[in-house]
C-alpha positions in Angstrom: 67.1 -58.8 168.4 67.2 -57.1 165.0 63.8 -55.5 165.8 65.0 -54.2 169.1 68.1 -52.7 167.6 66.0 -51.0 165.0 63.8 -49.5 167.6 66.8 -48.3 169.6 68.4 -46.7 166.6 65.2 -45.0 165.6 64.7 -43.7 169.1 68.3 -42.3 169.0 68.6 -42.0 172.8 72.1 -40.6 172.6 72.3 -38.2 169.7 75.7 -37.0 168.6 75.0 -33.4 169.8 73.7 -34.5 173.2 75.3 -32.5 176.1 75.9 -35.8 177.9 77.8 -37.4 175.0 81.2 -36.9 173.4 82.7 -33.4 174.1 79.5 -32.0 175.6 79.6 -30.1 179.0 80.1 -32.2 182.2 77.2 -32.7 184.5 77.5 -31.5 188.2 78.7 -34.9 189.5 81.5 -35.1 186.8 82.5 -31.6 187.6 83.0 -32.4 191.3 85.1 -35.5 190.6 87.2 -33.7 188.0 87.8 -30.8 190.5 88.9 -33.2 193.2 91.3 -34.9 190.8 92.8 -31.7 189.6 93.1 -29.9 192.9 93.7 -32.6 195.5 95.8 -31.2 198.3 95.1 -27.5 197.4 92.1 -25.3 197.7 89.5 -25.6 195.0 89.7 -22.7 192.5 86.2 -21.3 192.1 86.3 -20.7 188.4 82.5 -20.8 188.2 79.6 -18.6 188.9 76.8 -19.5 191.3 73.6 -17.4 191.6 71.3 -15.9 194.3 68.8 -13.1 195.2 66.0 -12.6 197.9 62.9 -12.7 195.9 64.7 -13.4 192.7 67.2 -16.3 192.7 68.7 -19.0 190.5 72.0 -20.8 190.4 74.1 -20.1 187.3 75.7 -23.4 186.3 78.7 -21.7 184.7 81.9 -23.7 184.7 84.7 -21.5 183.3 87.2 -23.0 180.9 90.0 -21.2 179.2 87.7 -18.4 178.0 86.4 -17.9 181.5 89.9 -17.6 182.8 90.4 -14.7 180.4 87.2 -13.3 181.7 88.3 -13.5 185.3 91.7 -12.0 184.4 89.8 -9.1 182.8 87.7 -8.7 185.8 90.7 -8.6 188.1 92.6 -6.1 186.0 89.7 -3.8 185.0 87.6 -3.9 188.2 90.0 -4.6 191.0 93.3 -3.0 189.9 91.7 -0.5 187.6 93.2 2.9 186.8 92.9 6.1 188.9 89.4 6.9 190.0 88.2 3.3 189.4 86.2 2.0 192.4 86.3 -1.6 193.4 83.0 -2.9 192.0 82.5 -5.6 194.6 84.0 -5.8 198.0 84.8 -9.4 199.1 82.5 -10.3 202.0 84.1 -10.8 205.4 83.7 -14.2 207.0 80.7 -14.5 209.3 81.6 -14.1 213.0 80.1 -16.0 215.9 78.0 -13.8 218.2 79.8 -13.1 221.5 78.5 -15.1 224.5 76.2 -17.3 222.3 76.0 -20.9 223.5 76.8 -23.6 220.9 73.7 -25.9 220.4 74.5 -29.6 220.0 73.1 -31.1 216.8 71.4 -33.8 218.8 69.3 -31.1 220.5 68.4 -29.5 217.2 67.3 -33.0 215.9 64.5 -33.0 218.6 63.4 -29.4 217.6 63.4 -30.3 213.9 61.3 -33.4 214.5 58.8 -31.4 216.5 58.6 -28.7 213.8 58.0 -31.4 211.1 55.2 -33.1 213.0 52.4 -31.6 210.8 54.5 -31.9 207.6 54.3 -28.2 206.9 55.9 -26.5 205.0 56.0 -29.1 202.2 58.8 -29.9 199.8 58.9 -27.8 196.6 61.0 -28.3 193.5 63.0 -25.1 192.6 65.3 -22.9 194.5 66.1 -19.3 195.5 69.8 -18.8 196.4 72.1 -15.9 196.9 75.8 -16.6 196.2 79.2 -14.9 196.5 82.0 -16.8 194.8 85.7 -16.1 194.6 87.1 -15.9 191.1 90.8 -16.8 191.0 93.3 -16.2 188.2 97.0 -16.8 188.2 99.0 -13.7 189.0 95.9 -11.5 189.7 94.0 -10.5 192.8 90.9 -12.5 193.5 87.5 -10.9 192.6 84.1 -11.7 194.2 81.1 -12.2 192.0 77.7 -11.9 193.8 74.7 -13.5 192.0 71.2 -14.4 192.8 69.3 -17.2 191.2 65.6 -18.2 191.3 64.3 -21.4 189.7 60.6 -22.1 189.6 58.9 -25.2 188.3 55.4 -25.5 186.8 52.9 -28.3 186.8 53.6 -29.2 183.2 57.3 -29.9 184.1 58.6 -26.8 182.5 60.7 -24.4 184.6 62.1 -20.9 184.5 65.4 -19.6 185.7 66.2 -16.0 186.6 69.8 -15.0 187.2 70.4 -11.5 188.6 73.6 -9.6 189.5 73.0 -8.3 193.0 74.7 -7.9 196.4 72.2 -7.3 199.2 75.1 -6.4 201.6 75.7 -3.4 199.4 72.3 -2.3 198.2 72.2 0.0 195.2 75.9 -0.3 194.6 77.3 -1.4 191.2 77.8 -5.1 190.8 80.6 -6.9 188.9 79.5 -9.3 186.3 81.1 -11.5 183.7 78.0 -11.3 181.4 79.0 -11.1 177.7 82.4 -10.7 176.2 83.3 -7.5 178.0 83.4 -7.7 181.8 81.9 -4.7 183.4 79.9 -3.2 186.2 76.1 -3.3 186.1 73.4 -1.8 188.2 72.3 -3.7 191.3 69.4 -6.0 190.2 70.6 -6.3 186.6 69.1 -9.4 185.0 71.8 -11.6 183.6 69.5 -14.2 182.1 65.8 -15.1 182.1 65.2 -18.6 180.6 62.3 -20.9 180.2 63.1 -24.6 179.8 60.9 -27.3 178.1 59.4 -30.2 180.1 62.0 -32.3 181.9 61.7 -35.5 184.0 64.3 -37.5 185.9 64.3 -39.9 188.8 68.0 -39.6 189.4 69.3 -37.3 192.2 69.3 -34.3 192.4 66.4 -34.0 190.0 64.5 -36.9 191.5 62.3 -36.3 194.5 64.4 -36.4 197.8 63.2 -38.8 200.5 62.1 -37.6 204.0 63.8 -40.3 206.1 67.4 -40.1 207.2 68.4 -43.5 205.7 66.7 -42.7 202.4 68.2 -39.2 202.2 71.6 -40.6 203.0 71.4 -42.9 200.0 70.1 -40.1 197.8 72.9 -37.8 198.7 75.5 -40.5 198.3 74.2 -41.0 194.7 74.8 -37.3 194.0 78.5 -37.3 194.9 79.7 -40.9 194.5 80.1 -43.1 191.5 77.9 -46.2 191.6 80.7 -48.6 192.5 81.4 -46.7 195.8 77.9 -46.4 197.1 77.6 -49.8 199.0 81.0 -49.6 200.8 82.2 -46.0 201.2 80.6 -44.0 204.0 79.5 -40.5 203.2 82.2 -38.2 204.5 81.4 -34.8 206.0 82.9 -33.0 202.9 80.8 -35.2 200.6 77.7 -34.5 202.7 78.2 -30.8 202.4 78.8 -31.0 198.6 75.7 -33.2 198.1 73.5 -30.9 200.3 74.6 -27.9 198.3 73.6 -29.6 195.1 70.3 -30.8 196.6 69.4 -27.2 197.7 70.2 -25.8 194.3 67.4 -28.0 193.0 64.9 -28.3 195.8 63.4 -26.1 198.6 63.1 -28.7 201.4 60.0 -29.2 203.5 60.0 -29.6 207.2 60.3 -33.4 207.1 63.2 -33.4 204.7 65.0 -30.8 206.8 64.5 -32.9 209.9 66.0 -35.9 208.2 68.9 -33.8 207.0 69.6 -32.6 210.6 69.9 -36.2 211.7 72.6 -36.8 209.0 74.4 -33.7 210.2 74.3 -35.0 213.8 76.1 -38.1 212.6 78.7 -36.3 210.5 82.3 -36.7 211.7 84.1 -33.6 212.8 81.1 -31.3 212.5 80.9 -29.3 215.8 78.7 -26.5 217.1 80.2 -23.0 217.2 77.5 -20.7 218.4 75.1 -18.3 216.8 75.6 -16.1 213.7 73.7 -13.5 211.8 73.9 -14.4 208.1 74.2 -12.1 205.2 70.5 -11.8 204.8 70.0 -10.7 208.5 68.8 -14.1 209.7 70.0 -15.6 213.0 71.1 -19.2 212.9 73.1 -21.9 214.7 76.6 -22.3 213.2 78.4 -25.7 212.9 81.9 -26.0 211.5 84.4 -28.5 210.3 87.9 -28.1 209.0 89.8 -29.5 206.0 93.2 -28.5 204.7 93.3 -24.7 204.4 89.5 -24.5 204.4 86.9 -24.0 207.2 83.4 -25.0 206.3 80.5 -23.4 208.1 76.9 -24.7 208.1 74.1 -22.4 209.3 70.8 -23.9 210.5 67.5 -22.3 211.4 67.2 -22.5 215.2 63.6 -23.8 215.4 63.3 -26.1 212.3 66.9 -27.1 211.4 66.4 -25.8 207.8 69.7 -25.0 206.1 70.1 -21.2 205.8 73.5 -21.1 204.3 77.0 -22.5 203.9 80.3 -20.6 203.9 83.8 -21.8 202.9 86.7 -19.7 204.3 90.5 -20.0 203.8 92.3 -20.6 207.1 95.7 -20.3 205.5 97.2 -18.0 202.9 97.4 -19.2 199.3 100.2 -16.8 198.0 100.1 -18.2 194.5 96.5 -17.1 194.2 96.8 -13.9 196.2 94.5 -15.3 198.9 94.8 -14.2 202.6 93.7 -16.1 205.6 90.0 -15.4 206.4 89.1 -14.8 202.7 85.6 -16.2 201.9 85.9 -18.7 199.1 82.2 -19.2 198.7 79.0 -18.3 200.5 75.5 -19.5 199.7 72.3 -18.4 201.3 69.1 -20.3 200.5 65.6 -18.8 200.9 62.0 -20.1 200.5 
């Protein structure tokens, strides 16, 4: 035993400055559980920045603490309420609308289409993501502000990866974009690079870093591991809200292949309360089938590609006013659009 202890101490698997130890930053799963504990019964306050961009995309894992609250306050005051002659830097996106006279497509019908599209296994699964995101920044006593970001993550064969984060809003091309980069919140030009980072080799078998399965049962277990503590996995079913949270996390790490997308559509078809709504045109101009479910104050919309069932985007919209946060019904809390 003494020899094993010496080996363990020499290896130092949990150094004092590890981000997973002591007062280091929370991982994504811990963030989700903490957010639920703090905000149970009221809408989630999006005090974080998520990224995206068509051709340039990565997801900025920025969880704002007290310093970030000051940043959002500055953004609200300087960019939204600004003085005479100050233009609003970023207009909050309007919620997506269902196309008139479009016929809702049941998920069971889309399962068959997705299975057929996945018959030859192409396209294949790829680690990395490209996502465009709008998130609502809330600060007590101030108007909400919308922060549009694009994030692209690409992995190399040697297990290193790069992340590019860009301030951009494709719905307002060429217009200034609001960013919280640095200590002084300000407008930047469309396409402004917020960060460009190369990471050393990384390996992990745990979701969402581990390779996702391409069967429905395997994928369900994988997604459950993302959002549930280990003690809950064997007994608690994956709720629709948990499923959406887990899928968002998965797609921020992986670009799914046809087989994984087909397995995911099967899970959506089994999700309680998820119903077809009709067709929509997303914020990148793509047509998709929309599926919605409601929780308290929030409507969640899922947008799937009509032929393959691949996830194009997700939108969370307030269905009720939140006066304490200055939020009106119909305000978009968060929107994410994933690209290949």
